[in-house]
GUPA-732676 format. One line per 8 residues: number of its first residue (from 1); their letters; for each residue x, z, y of C-alpha. Coordinates in Angstrom, 1 decimal. Example, Ala and Ser with C-alpha at 12.3 -4.5 7.8 and 13.67 -1.06 7.14 Angstrom:
2
1) AS) 12.3:7.8:-4.5; 13.7:7.1:-1.1
END
This chain:
692
1) MLLAVWRP) 23.5:-13.1:19.4; 25.1:-10.6:17.0; 24.0:-12.8:14.0; 25.7:-15.8:15.6; 29.1:-14.1:15.2; 29.0:-14.8:11.4; 28.9:-18.5:10.7; 26.6:-18.5:7.7
9) LRPLGLGL) 24.0:-16.6:9.6; 24.1:-18.6:12.8; 21.0:-20.6:11.9; 19.1:-17.3:11.5; 20.2:-16.1:14.9; 19.2:-19.4:16.5; 15.8:-19.4:14.7; 15.1:-15.8:15.7
17) ALGLLRGA) 16.0:-16.5:19.3; 13.7:-19.5:19.5; 11.0:-17.5:17.8; 11.3:-14.7:20.3; 11.0:-17.1:23.1; 8.0:-18.8:21.5; 6.4:-15.5:20.8; 7.0:-14.2:24.3
25) AHERPADL) 5.3:-17.4:25.7; 2.4:-17.1:23.2; -0.8:-15.7:24.6; -1.6:-12.4:23.1; -5.1:-11.8:21.6; -7.6:-10.5:24.1; -8.3:-6.8:23.8; -11.9:-7.4:23.1
33) APPAEPIE) -14.6:-4.6:23.2; -16.6:-5.0:20.0; -20.4:-4.9:20.3; -22.0:-1.5:19.8; -24.6:-2.9:17.4; -24.6:-5.5:14.6; -24.9:-9.1:16.0; -25.8:-12.5:14.8
41) VEARLLSS) -22.9:-14.9:15.3; -21.6:-18.3:14.2; -18.1:-18.5:12.9; -15.7:-20.9:11.1; -14.1:-19.5:7.9; -10.4:-20.1:8.0; -9.1:-18.5:4.8; -10.3:-16.9:1.5
49) EGLVQLPQ) -9.3:-13.4:2.7; -12.1:-13.5:5.3; -10.3:-14.7:8.4; -12.9:-16.3:10.7; -12.9:-17.9:14.1; -15.5:-16.3:16.3; -16.3:-17.4:19.9; -14.4:-14.3:21.1
57) GLALLRLR) -11.3:-15.0:18.9; -10.1:-14.3:15.4; -11.6:-11.6:13.2; -11.0:-10.4:9.7; -14.3:-9.7:7.8; -15.4:-8.4:4.5; -17.9:-11.2:3.8; -20.8:-10.7:1.5
65) GEAHRGDR) -22.0:-14.1:0.3; -20.5:-17.3:-1.1; -18.6:-19.4:1.4; -15.5:-21.6:1.4; -12.7:-22.4:3.8; -13.8:-24.7:6.5; -17.5:-23.8:6.4; -19.3:-23.0:9.6
73) LRLWAWLH) -21.4:-19.9:9.0; -24.1:-17.9:10.6; -23.4:-14.2:10.1; -24.9:-10.8:10.6; -21.7:-8.9:11.6; -20.7:-5.3:12.2; -17.5:-5.6:14.3; -15.0:-3.0:15.4
81) RPPPQLNP) -11.4:-2.9:16.7; -8.8:-2.3:14.0; -7.7:1.3:14.0; -4.2:2.3:15.4; -2.0:4.7:13.5; -4.2:7.7:12.9; -2.1:10.0:10.7; 1.6:10.9:10.1
89) GGRDRRAT) 3.0:8.3:7.8; 0.0:6.0:8.4; 0.1:2.3:9.2; -0.8:0.8:12.5; -3.4:-1.7:11.4; -4.2:-2.7:15.0; -0.6:-3.8:15.7; -0.3:-5.5:12.3
97) LAVRGISL) -3.3:-7.7:12.9; -2.6:-8.2:16.6; 0.7:-10.1:15.8; -1.5:-12.5:13.8; -3.8:-12.9:16.8; -6.6:-10.9:15.2; -8.4:-8.5:17.5; -11.5:-7.6:15.5
105) EGNADLLA) -12.5:-6.7:12.0; -15.6:-5.6:10.2; -18.3:-6.4:7.6; -20.6:-9.4:7.6; -23.6:-10.7:5.6; -23.9:-14.4:5.2; -27.2:-15.7:6.6; -26.7:-19.4:6.2
113) VVERGPPF) -24.0:-22.1:5.9; -24.5:-24.2:9.1; -22.0:-26.9:8.2; -20.0:-27.4:5.0; -16.2:-27.6:5.1; -14.0:-30.0:3.2; -15.2:-30.4:-0.5; -11.7:-29.8:-1.7
121) WRWLDGLR) -11.7:-26.1:-0.9; -15.1:-25.7:-2.7; -13.7:-27.4:-5.7; -10.5:-25.3:-5.6; -12.3:-22.0:-5.2; -14.6:-22.9:-8.0; -11.7:-23.7:-10.3; -10.0:-20.4:-9.5
129) ARFAARAE) -13.3:-18.5:-10.1; -13.9:-20.3:-13.4; -10.4:-19.4:-14.6; -10.9:-15.8:-13.7; -14.2:-15.7:-15.6; -12.6:-17.4:-18.6; -9.8:-14.9:-18.6; -12.2:-12.0:-18.6
137) QICSSRDR) -14.1:-13.6:-21.5; -11.1:-14.2:-23.7; -8.5:-11.5:-22.9; -8.6:-8.3:-24.9; -9.1:-6.0:-21.8; -10.1:-6.4:-18.2; -6.7:-5.3:-16.9; -5.0:-8.0:-19.1
145) AGLVAALA) -7.4:-10.5:-17.8; -6.7:-9.4:-14.3; -3.0:-9.8:-14.7; -3.3:-13.2:-16.2; -5.6:-14.3:-13.4; -3.2:-12.8:-10.8; -0.3:-14.7:-12.3; -2.1:-18.0:-12.6
153) VGDRSMLS) -4.4:-18.2:-9.5; -3.5:-15.2:-7.4; -6.8:-13.4:-8.2; -6.2:-9.6:-8.4; -9.8:-8.5:-8.3; -10.1:-7.6:-12.0; -7.0:-5.3:-12.0; -7.9:-1.7:-11.9
161) REAEDELS) -6.5:0.6:-9.3; -4.7:2.5:-12.0; -3.0:-0.7:-13.3; -1.8:-1.7:-9.8; -0.5:1.8:-9.2; 1.4:1.7:-12.5; 2.9:-1.7:-11.7; 3.9:-0.3:-8.3
169) ASGLVHLL) 5.4:2.9:-9.6; 7.4:1.0:-12.2; 8.8:-1.5:-9.7; 7.0:-4.5:-11.4; 4.4:-5.0:-8.7; 6.3:-8.0:-7.3; 4.9:-9.9:-10.2; 1.5:-9.9:-8.4
177) ASSGLHLA) 2.9:-11.3:-5.2; 1.5:-14.8:-4.6; 4.8:-16.2:-3.4; 8.3:-17.3:-4.5; 8.5:-15.7:-7.9; 5.5:-17.7:-9.2; 6.9:-20.9:-7.8; 10.4:-20.3:-9.1
185) AVIWLVRL) 9.1:-19.6:-12.6; 7.0:-22.8:-12.7; 9.4:-25.1:-10.9; 12.5:-24.0:-12.9; 10.7:-24.7:-16.2; 9.3:-28.1:-15.1; 12.7:-29.1:-13.6; 14.5:-28.0:-16.7
193) LGKGLWLR) 12.1:-29.9:-19.0; 12.2:-33.0:-16.8; 16.0:-33.2:-16.8; 16.2:-32.6:-20.5; 13.7:-35.3:-21.4; 15.2:-37.8:-18.9; 18.6:-37.4:-20.4; 17.2:-38.4:-23.8
201) TPWAASLR) 15.8:-41.7:-22.5; 17.7:-45.0:-22.4; 17.5:-45.1:-18.6; 19.4:-41.8:-18.1; 22.5:-43.6:-16.8; 20.6:-45.4:-14.1; 19.3:-42.3:-12.2; 20.6:-38.8:-12.0
209) ASVVGAAL) 18.6:-36.2:-14.0; 18.5:-33.9:-10.9; 16.6:-36.5:-9.0; 14.0:-36.9:-11.8; 13.7:-33.1:-12.3; 13.1:-32.6:-8.5; 10.6:-35.4:-8.4; 8.6:-33.9:-11.3
217) ALPFAAAE) 8.8:-30.4:-9.9; 7.7:-31.1:-6.4; 4.0:-31.9:-7.2; 4.0:-28.9:-9.4; 5.2:-26.7:-6.5; 2.3:-28.1:-4.3; -0.2:-27.5:-7.1; 1.0:-23.9:-7.6
225) VLLLGAPW) 0.7:-23.1:-3.9; -2.9:-24.4:-3.9; -3.8:-22.5:-7.2; -2.6:-19.3:-5.6; -5.1:-19.8:-2.8; -2.6:-21.1:-0.3; -1.8:-17.8:1.4; 0.9:-17.9:4.0
233) PAVRAGVG) 3.6:-16.3:1.8; 2.9:-19.0:-0.9; 3.0:-21.8:1.7; 6.4:-20.4:3.0; 7.7:-20.3:-0.6; 6.4:-23.8:-1.2; 8.2:-25.2:1.8; 11.4:-23.5:0.7
241) AAVALLGS) 11.0:-24.8:-2.8; 10.6:-28.3:-1.4; 13.8:-28.0:0.6; 15.7:-26.7:-2.4; 14.5:-29.5:-4.6; 15.4:-32.1:-1.9; 18.9:-30.6:-1.7; 19.2:-30.7:-5.5
249) ALARRGDG) 18.0:-34.4:-5.6; 20.7:-35.2:-2.9; 23.3:-33.4:-5.0; 24.1:-31.1:-2.1; 26.0:-27.9:-2.9; 23.8:-24.9:-2.5; 24.9:-22.0:-0.3; 22.6:-19.0:-0.7
257) LTTLALGG) 23.1:-17.2:2.7; 22.9:-20.4:4.7; 19.7:-21.4:2.9; 18.2:-18.0:3.4; 19.2:-18.1:7.1; 17.6:-21.5:7.5; 14.4:-20.4:5.8; 14.2:-17.2:7.9
265) AACALLDP) 14.9:-19.2:11.1; 12.2:-21.7:10.2; 9.6:-19.0:9.7; 10.5:-17.3:12.9; 10.4:-20.5:14.8; 7.1:-21.9:13.3; 5.3:-18.5:13.3; 7.0:-15.7:15.3
273) AATHDLAL) 4.4:-13.3:13.9; 5.9:-13.9:10.4; 8.8:-11.7:11.4; 6.4:-8.8:11.4; 5.1:-9.7:7.9; 6.2:-7.2:5.3; 6.1:-9.8:2.6; 8.7:-12.0:4.4
281) QLSVAGIS) 10.8:-9.0:5.3; 10.9:-7.9:1.7; 11.7:-11.4:0.5; 14.6:-11.8:2.9; 16.0:-8.3:2.2; 15.6:-8.7:-1.6; 17.2:-12.1:-1.7; 20.0:-10.9:0.5
289) GLLVLARP) 20.6:-8.2:-2.0; 20.7:-10.7:-4.9; 23.2:-12.9:-3.0; 25.5:-10.2:-1.7; 25.3:-7.3:-4.1; 24.3:-8.5:-7.6; 27.7:-9.9:-8.6; 29.8:-6.9:-7.2
297) LREMLPLP) 27.5:-4.5:-9.0; 28.1:-6.2:-12.4; 31.8:-6.4:-11.8; 32.0:-2.7:-11.0; 30.5:-1.8:-14.4; 33.1:-0.7:-17.0; 31.9:-3.3:-19.5; 33.8:-6.6:-20.1
305) LPPAAAPL) 32.1:-10.0:-19.8; 31.3:-11.5:-23.2; 33.5:-14.5:-24.2; 32.0:-17.9:-24.5; 31.8:-17.7:-28.3; 30.1:-14.2:-28.3; 27.3:-13.6:-30.7; 23.7:-14.1:-29.5
313) WRRGAEHL) 22.9:-10.4:-29.3; 25.9:-9.8:-27.0; 24.9:-12.7:-24.7; 21.4:-11.4:-24.7; 22.6:-7.9:-23.7; 24.6:-9.5:-21.0; 21.6:-11.2:-19.6; 19.7:-7.9:-19.5
321) LRLGCATA) 22.6:-6.2:-17.8; 22.8:-8.9:-15.1; 19.0:-8.7:-14.6; 19.4:-5.0:-14.2; 22.2:-5.5:-11.6; 20.1:-8.1:-9.8; 17.1:-5.7:-9.7; 19.3:-2.8:-8.4
329) AASLCTAP) 20.8:-5.1:-5.7; 17.3:-6.1:-4.5; 16.0:-2.5:-4.7; 18.9:-1.2:-2.6; 18.2:-3.7:0.1; 14.4:-3.3:0.2; 14.4:0.5:-0.1; 14.1:1.3:3.7
337) LLAAAFHR) 11.3:-1.3:4.1; 9.4:0.2:1.1; 9.9:3.7:2.4; 8.6:2.7:5.8; 5.6:0.8:4.4; 4.6:2.8:1.3; 6.5:6.1:1.6; 7.7:5.9:-2.0
345) VSIVSVAA) 10.4:4.1:-3.9; 10.5:3.4:-7.6; 13.5:5.1:-9.4; 12.9:3.3:-12.7; 12.6:-0.2:-11.3; 16.0:-1.3:-12.6; 15.2:-0.3:-16.2; 11.6:-1.6:-16.0
353) NALALLPG) 12.6:-5.0:-14.7; 15.5:-5.3:-17.2; 13.1:-4.8:-20.1; 9.7:-6.1:-18.9; 10.4:-8.7:-16.2; 11.2:-11.5:-18.6; 7.8:-11.3:-20.4; 6.1:-11.2:-17.1
361) LLAIPIAT) 8.0:-14.2:-15.9; 7.3:-16.1:-19.1; 3.6:-15.3:-18.7; 3.5:-17.1:-15.3; 4.0:-20.8:-16.5; 1.8:-20.1:-19.6; -1.0:-18.7:-17.5; -0.6:-21.6:-15.0
369) ALVVVDAL) -0.8:-24.1:-17.9; -4.0:-22.5:-19.0; -5.7:-23.7:-15.8; -5.3:-27.2:-17.1; -5.1:-26.8:-20.9; -7.7:-24.3:-22.2; -6.0:-23.7:-25.5; -6.6:-20.6:-27.5
377) PLWFIADG) -3.0:-20.2:-28.8; -1.8:-20.2:-25.2; -4.5:-17.6:-24.3; -3.3:-15.4:-27.2; 0.3:-15.6:-26.0; -0.6:-14.9:-22.3; -2.8:-12.0:-23.4; 0.1:-10.5:-25.4
385) LAGFTLAA) 2.6:-10.9:-22.7; 0.2:-9.4:-20.1; -0.4:-6.5:-22.5; 3.3:-5.9:-23.0; 4.0:-6.0:-19.2; 1.1:-3.5:-18.5; 2.2:-1.2:-21.3; 5.8:-1.2:-20.0
393) ARGFASLP) 4.6:-0.5:-16.5; 2.4:2.4:-17.8; 5.3:3.8:-19.8; 7.8:3.8:-17.0; 5.2:5.0:-14.4; 4.4:8.0:-16.6; 7.9:9.3:-16.4; 8.1:12.4:-14.2
401) FATVALAT) 10.9:10.9:-12.0; 9.4:7.4:-11.8; 9.0:7.5:-8.0; 10.3:9.5:-5.1; 8.4:10.1:-1.9; 10.2:9.3:1.3; 9.5:9.7:5.0; 9.8:6.7:7.3
409) PGALAALL) 13.5:6.1:7.9; 14.6:6.1:11.5; 16.7:3.3:13.0; 19.9:5.3:12.5; 19.1:6.1:8.8; 18.3:2.4:8.2; 21.5:1.3:9.9; 23.6:3.7:7.8
417) WYAGAVFL) 21.9:2.6:4.6; 22.5:-1.1:5.2; 26.1:-0.3:6.3; 26.6:1.4:2.9; 25.2:-1.7:1.1; 27.7:-3.9:3.0; 30.6:-1.6:2.1; 29.4:-1.6:-1.6
425) SQRKLRFT) 29.4:-5.4:-1.6; 33.1:-5.2:-0.5; 33.7:-2.5:-3.2; 34.7:0.1:-0.6; 33.0:2.9:-2.5; 34.4:5.7:-0.3; 32.8:4.2:2.8; 29.6:3.6:0.9
433) GGAWAAVA) 29.4:7.2:-0.3; 30.0:8.4:3.3; 27.3:6.2:4.8; 24.7:7.2:2.2; 25.7:10.9:2.4; 24.9:10.7:6.1; 21.5:9.2:5.2; 20.9:12.1:2.8
441) LLALSHAP) 21.8:14.6:5.5; 19.4:13.0:7.9; 16.6:13.0:5.3; 16.9:16.8:4.6; 13.7:18.3:6.0; 13.7:21.6:7.6; 11.0:24.1:6.8; 8.8:24.7:9.9
449) ETMRITFL) 9.1:28.1:11.5; 5.5:28.0:12.5; 2.3:27.6:10.6; 1.2:24.0:11.0; -2.3:22.7:10.1; -2.9:19.0:10.0; -6.5:17.8:9.9; -6.1:14.3:8.6
457) AVGQGDAT) -8.2:11.3:9.6; -9.6:10.1:6.3; -12.9:8.6:7.5; -16.1:10.4:6.9; -14.5:13.2:4.9; -12.2:16.3:4.9; -8.5:16.6:4.2; -6.5:19.5:5.6
465) LVQFPGGG) -2.8:20.2:5.1; -1.4:23.6:5.8; 2.3:24.1:6.0; 3.4:27.7:6.0; 6.3:29.1:8.0; 9.5:29.0:6.1; 8.2:26.6:3.4; 5.2:26.2:1.1
473) AMLVDAGG) 2.1:24.0:1.6; -1.6:24.0:0.8; -4.0:21.0:0.7; -7.7:21.7:1.3; -9.8:18.7:0.1; -8.5:15.1:0.0; -11.0:12.9:1.7; -13.2:10.2:0.3
481) DLRWPGRF) -16.4:8.3:1.0; -20.0:8.8:-0.2; -19.4:7.0:-3.5; -17.6:8.1:-6.6; -15.3:6.5:-7.2; -15.0:5.1:-3.7; -13.9:1.6:-2.7; -10.9:3.1:-1.0
489) DPGARDVI) -8.6:5.8:-2.2; -7.8:8.1:0.8; -5.4:10.1:-1.4; -3.1:7.1:-1.8; -3.9:5.6:1.6; -3.7:8.6:3.9; -2.9:11.9:2.2; 0.2:11.1:0.1
497) PALAELGV) 1.9:9.1:3.0; 1.3:12.1:5.3; 2.8:14.5:2.8; 5.9:12.3:2.5; 6.2:11.9:6.3; 5.8:15.7:6.9; 8.4:16.5:4.2; 6.0:18.0:1.7
505) SRLDLVVL) 7.2:17.3:-1.8; 5.3:20.0:-3.6; 1.9:21.7:-3.0; 1.7:25.4:-3.8; -2.0:25.3:-3.7; -4.7:22.6:-3.7; -8.3:23.7:-2.9; -11.4:21.6:-3.6
513) THPHPDHA) -14.0:23.3:-1.5; -16.9:21.6:-3.3; -17.3:18.5:-5.5; -18.7:15.9:-3.1; -17.1:12.5:-2.9; -16.1:12.8:0.7; -14.0:15.8:-0.1; -12.8:14.9:-3.6
521) GGLLSVLD) -12.3:11.2:-3.4; -8.5:11.3:-3.0; -7.8:14.3:-5.2; -7.1:12.4:-8.4; -4.2:10.5:-6.8; -2.8:13.6:-5.2; -2.9:15.5:-8.6; -1.2:12.5:-10.3
529) RVPVGELW) 1.6:12.0:-7.8; 2.4:15.4:-6.3; 3.5:18.6:-8.2; 0.8:21.3:-7.7; 1.2:25.0:-8.3; -2.5:26.0:-8.6; -5.9:24.2:-8.2; -8.8:26.3:-6.8
537) MTEDPDPI) -12.3:25.2:-7.7; -15.7:26.8:-8.1; -17.6:26.9:-11.4; -19.8:24.1:-10.3; -20.8:21.9:-13.4; -21.1:18.7:-11.2; -19.7:15.6:-13.0; -17.1:15.1:-10.2
545) ASQIRAHA) -15.8:18.6:-10.8; -15.7:18.1:-14.5; -13.7:14.9:-14.1; -11.2:16.7:-11.8; -10.8:19.6:-14.3; -10.1:17.2:-17.1; -7.6:15.3:-14.9; -5.7:18.3:-13.5
553) KAPIKPPH) -2.3:19.3:-15.0; -2.0:22.4:-12.8; -3.6:25.7:-13.8; -7.2:25.9:-12.4; -8.2:29.2:-10.9; -11.2:30.6:-9.0; -10.5:31.2:-5.3; -9.0:34.6:-4.6
561) ETEISGVR) -7.2:36.4:-1.8; -3.4:35.8:-1.7; -0.5:35.5:0.6; 2.0:32.6:1.1; 5.0:32.9:3.4; 3.5:35.7:5.4; 0.1:34.0:5.8; -2.9:35.8:4.3
569) IEVHSHYQ) -5.5:33.6:2.7; -8.9:35.2:2.6; -11.9:33.9:0.6; -15.2:34.6:2.3; -17.5:32.7:-0.1; -18.7:33.2:-3.6; -20.3:30.8:-6.1; -24.0:31.2:-6.8
577) PGRSINDN) -25.7:29.1:-9.6; -28.7:27.3:-8.3; -27.6:27.1:-4.7; -26.8:23.8:-3.1; -23.3:22.3:-3.6; -22.7:22.5:0.2; -23.7:26.2:0.5; -21.4:26.9:-2.5
585) SIVLRLVH) -18.4:25.5:-0.6; -15.2:27.6:-0.7; -14.6:29.1:2.8; -11.1:30.2:3.7; -9.7:32.2:6.5; -6.0:31.9:7.2; -4.5:34.9:9.0; -1.0:34.4:10.5
593) ADVAVLLA) -0.2:37.7:12.3; -2.5:37.7:15.4; -3.9:34.1:14.8; -6.7:33.3:12.4; -8.1:29.9:11.4; -11.4:29.4:9.5; -11.9:26.4:7.2; -15.7:26.4:6.6
601) GDVEALAE) -16.1:23.5:4.0; -19.6:22.1:4.2; -21.6:25.3:4.3; -25.1:25.1:6.0; -27.4:27.6:7.6; -28.2:29.6:4.4; -24.5:30.3:3.6; -23.7:30.8:7.3
609) SELAQHDL) -26.2:33.6:7.5; -24.4:35.4:4.7; -20.9:34.6:6.1; -22.0:36.1:9.5; -21.9:39.5:7.8; -18.1:39.3:7.5; -15.3:39.4:10.0; -14.9:35.7:10.8
617) RAALLKAP) -13.2:35.8:14.1; -10.9:32.8:14.4; -9.0:31.0:17.1; -9.7:27.7:15.4; -12.7:26.6:13.4; -12.9:23.6:11.1; -16.6:22.8:11.8; -18.8:23.2:8.7
625) HHGSRTSS) -20.4:20.0:7.3; -18.8:17.7:9.9; -20.9:19.0:12.7; -24.3:18.5:11.0; -27.3:20.0:12.9; -28.0:22.0:9.7; -24.8:23.9:10.2; -22.9:25.7:13.1
633) TEAFLRRV) -25.9:28.0:13.8; -25.8:30.2:17.0; -25.2:33.4:15.0; -22.4:31.8:13.0; -20.6:30.5:16.1; -21.0:33.8:17.9; -19.4:35.6:14.9; -16.5:33.2:14.7
641) DPQAVVYC) -16.0:32.9:18.5; -13.5:30.0:18.3; -11.3:28.8:21.1; -11.1:25.3:19.5; -13.3:23.4:16.9; -12.2:20.4:14.8; -14.9:18.0:13.6; -13.8:15.9:10.5
649) VGAGNSFG) -15.8:12.7:11.1; -15.5:9.0:10.5; -15.5:6.5:13.3; -19.0:5.2:14.1; -20.5:7.2:11.2; -24.2:6.5:10.6; -25.0:10.2:10.5; -24.4:10.8:14.1
657) FPHADVLA) -21.8:13.5:13.4; -21.1:15.7:15.2; -24.7:16.2:16.2; -25.5:16.6:19.9; -27.3:19.9:19.3; -24.2:21.3:17.7; -22.0:20.1:20.5; -24.3:21.7:23.0
665) RTHAQLFR) -24.1:25.2:21.4; -20.3:25.1:20.8; -18.5:26.6:23.8; -14.9:25.7:22.8; -12.4:22.9:23.1; -13.5:20.1:20.8; -11.4:17.8:18.6; -12.4:14.9:16.4
673) TDEGAVIA) -10.5:13.3:13.5; -12.1:9.8:14.1; -9.7:9.6:17.1; -6.7:10.5:14.9; -5.3:13.5:13.1; -5.5:16.9:14.8; -2.6:19.3:14.5; -2.7:23.0:15.1
681) ESDGHRLT) 0.5:25.2:15.3; 0.7:28.9:15.3; 3.7:31.2:15.9; 1.7:34.2:14.9; 0.7:35.0:18.5; -0.5:31.8:20.1; -2.3:28.7:18.7; -1.7:25.2:20.1
689) VYRF) -4.0:22.4:19.1; -3.3:18.7:19.9; -4.0:15.2:18.7; -1.5:13.2:16.6
END
């Protein structure tokens, strides 16, 4: 109703209203209880991302085996409900999938293809796979091949985690989005060439060049959507491109805000869940910034516009300047969404896009042409452009101020931020400064007056954040899985967003209790992105430990007793060569006045027998080795005598942690991180433990 007040946005208001009504009438996905054991089931594959139609409803699966859209499959599936938000700063995957009607996810092995789907999808998937293989064969590095494949056919599987992170930190990651940018680059070039060629023909006077350009570009738009794998963002962009081309062919005057409002309204009406889609939200916010803010930002710069007869270098500089203003406009309008979703915003994106976006955009039509014309000169050009883009991303991402970590902005902060953007578009700088100053005041984090310990939910692994009273923070381990390097990075996925959400911008101390993947898996990302005062490690020569030592920029020291903000950190372990990695874990006891907390790493019975000779009394115990039956012996538990015990375990883990025998001999309040993060707070006299 509020949007209907401003005439250009009335279509958006109507579309959202109809979408809300349609969404309210739509039947929500059933809250299904997944089977406790793997099951054999038949399903129809609906998309290349693993969306399948089960008898119970929609599920998202990591499918092992070759299948194509439309195939009817017999699967051996491990199903579970998507997790809710488990950590501060974490994402609510259950809610995100529920708006798409998906109630289950999991892994599945393909047993057989019961019925083949349309041959077209098999042909298209084969074409995309052959192009990716050809790119890997010809390009000078795997990352360059991955970027060329991502730009041409939307296949990002060859891009390394480091390359994607550098593109994200530099603000160039939108090049990877399989949506409007790819279509715009291809369609603009085809339309421009078509109009130019038509004007040189003897029939140019009989038909407008805009009609010919649109007619040529439309099939290219459809082909590009299919090449990208036809994900929903690309389909939305394709429909929008078709409408824009139709308007051009009919010689209608374009109006940016009305067009954007109509597009958003259509998405909300056709698919109400699309309004929850981050890709659509970022597209609408970014394009709004381009339409409303880009020109005012350029006009506010104290640099005159070049005259029509200006030299080529001056006009080139003006194009770069306008590109920088456009990037700044889009960045200002997407910043709250990026902060909420990823908890960091690129500070260098304006400069990075001004210098490196044009080569990336030029690579899109060239890479797309290579799908049809396998010409070595074009491969050489695409490889060079991809290399330049990746090098620029690496250079900008390596700057110490490349990104800033942010907590999720509240509704008031977001409202003030966008109010400042509106004032800026009207050149009311005083009001803009006031609105953004209020946002800065809201963002100022206050140091806790208590000691707060957050045991993060990182799957089958450990990650413990300690915030000391009055300031200062320590991280003990950073999660992982049982492989090195793991398929998932808990540092980027769980730990760094939690640090940003809890207002921790610097870690005084990072402790790696022992070099096992489930404790060290996220440490490299943390050491890369967060300033660290000291890193404590043992002398263990394990390859994982060696890699972390080589990676660390902070001074590496052996564990030793120290004090931070009135909390004494005691070390109750010592490294012994020849002993198991678990038993060589660093064991820390935090003493905050009358309250003590024991963080026992993964020590087992042998080390526990030695530790039992010390004063280990603690109100809270982080259970050793995730509650394995080889740990938490009777003597050790009697010596610690905890009031509460936290088990860092993964949901449905195959080890049976925490073991039933351990639970039986633990006479204390029990908490598990597979149900969400566990938080303990101490004022020095009393300890309170609760679930996030």
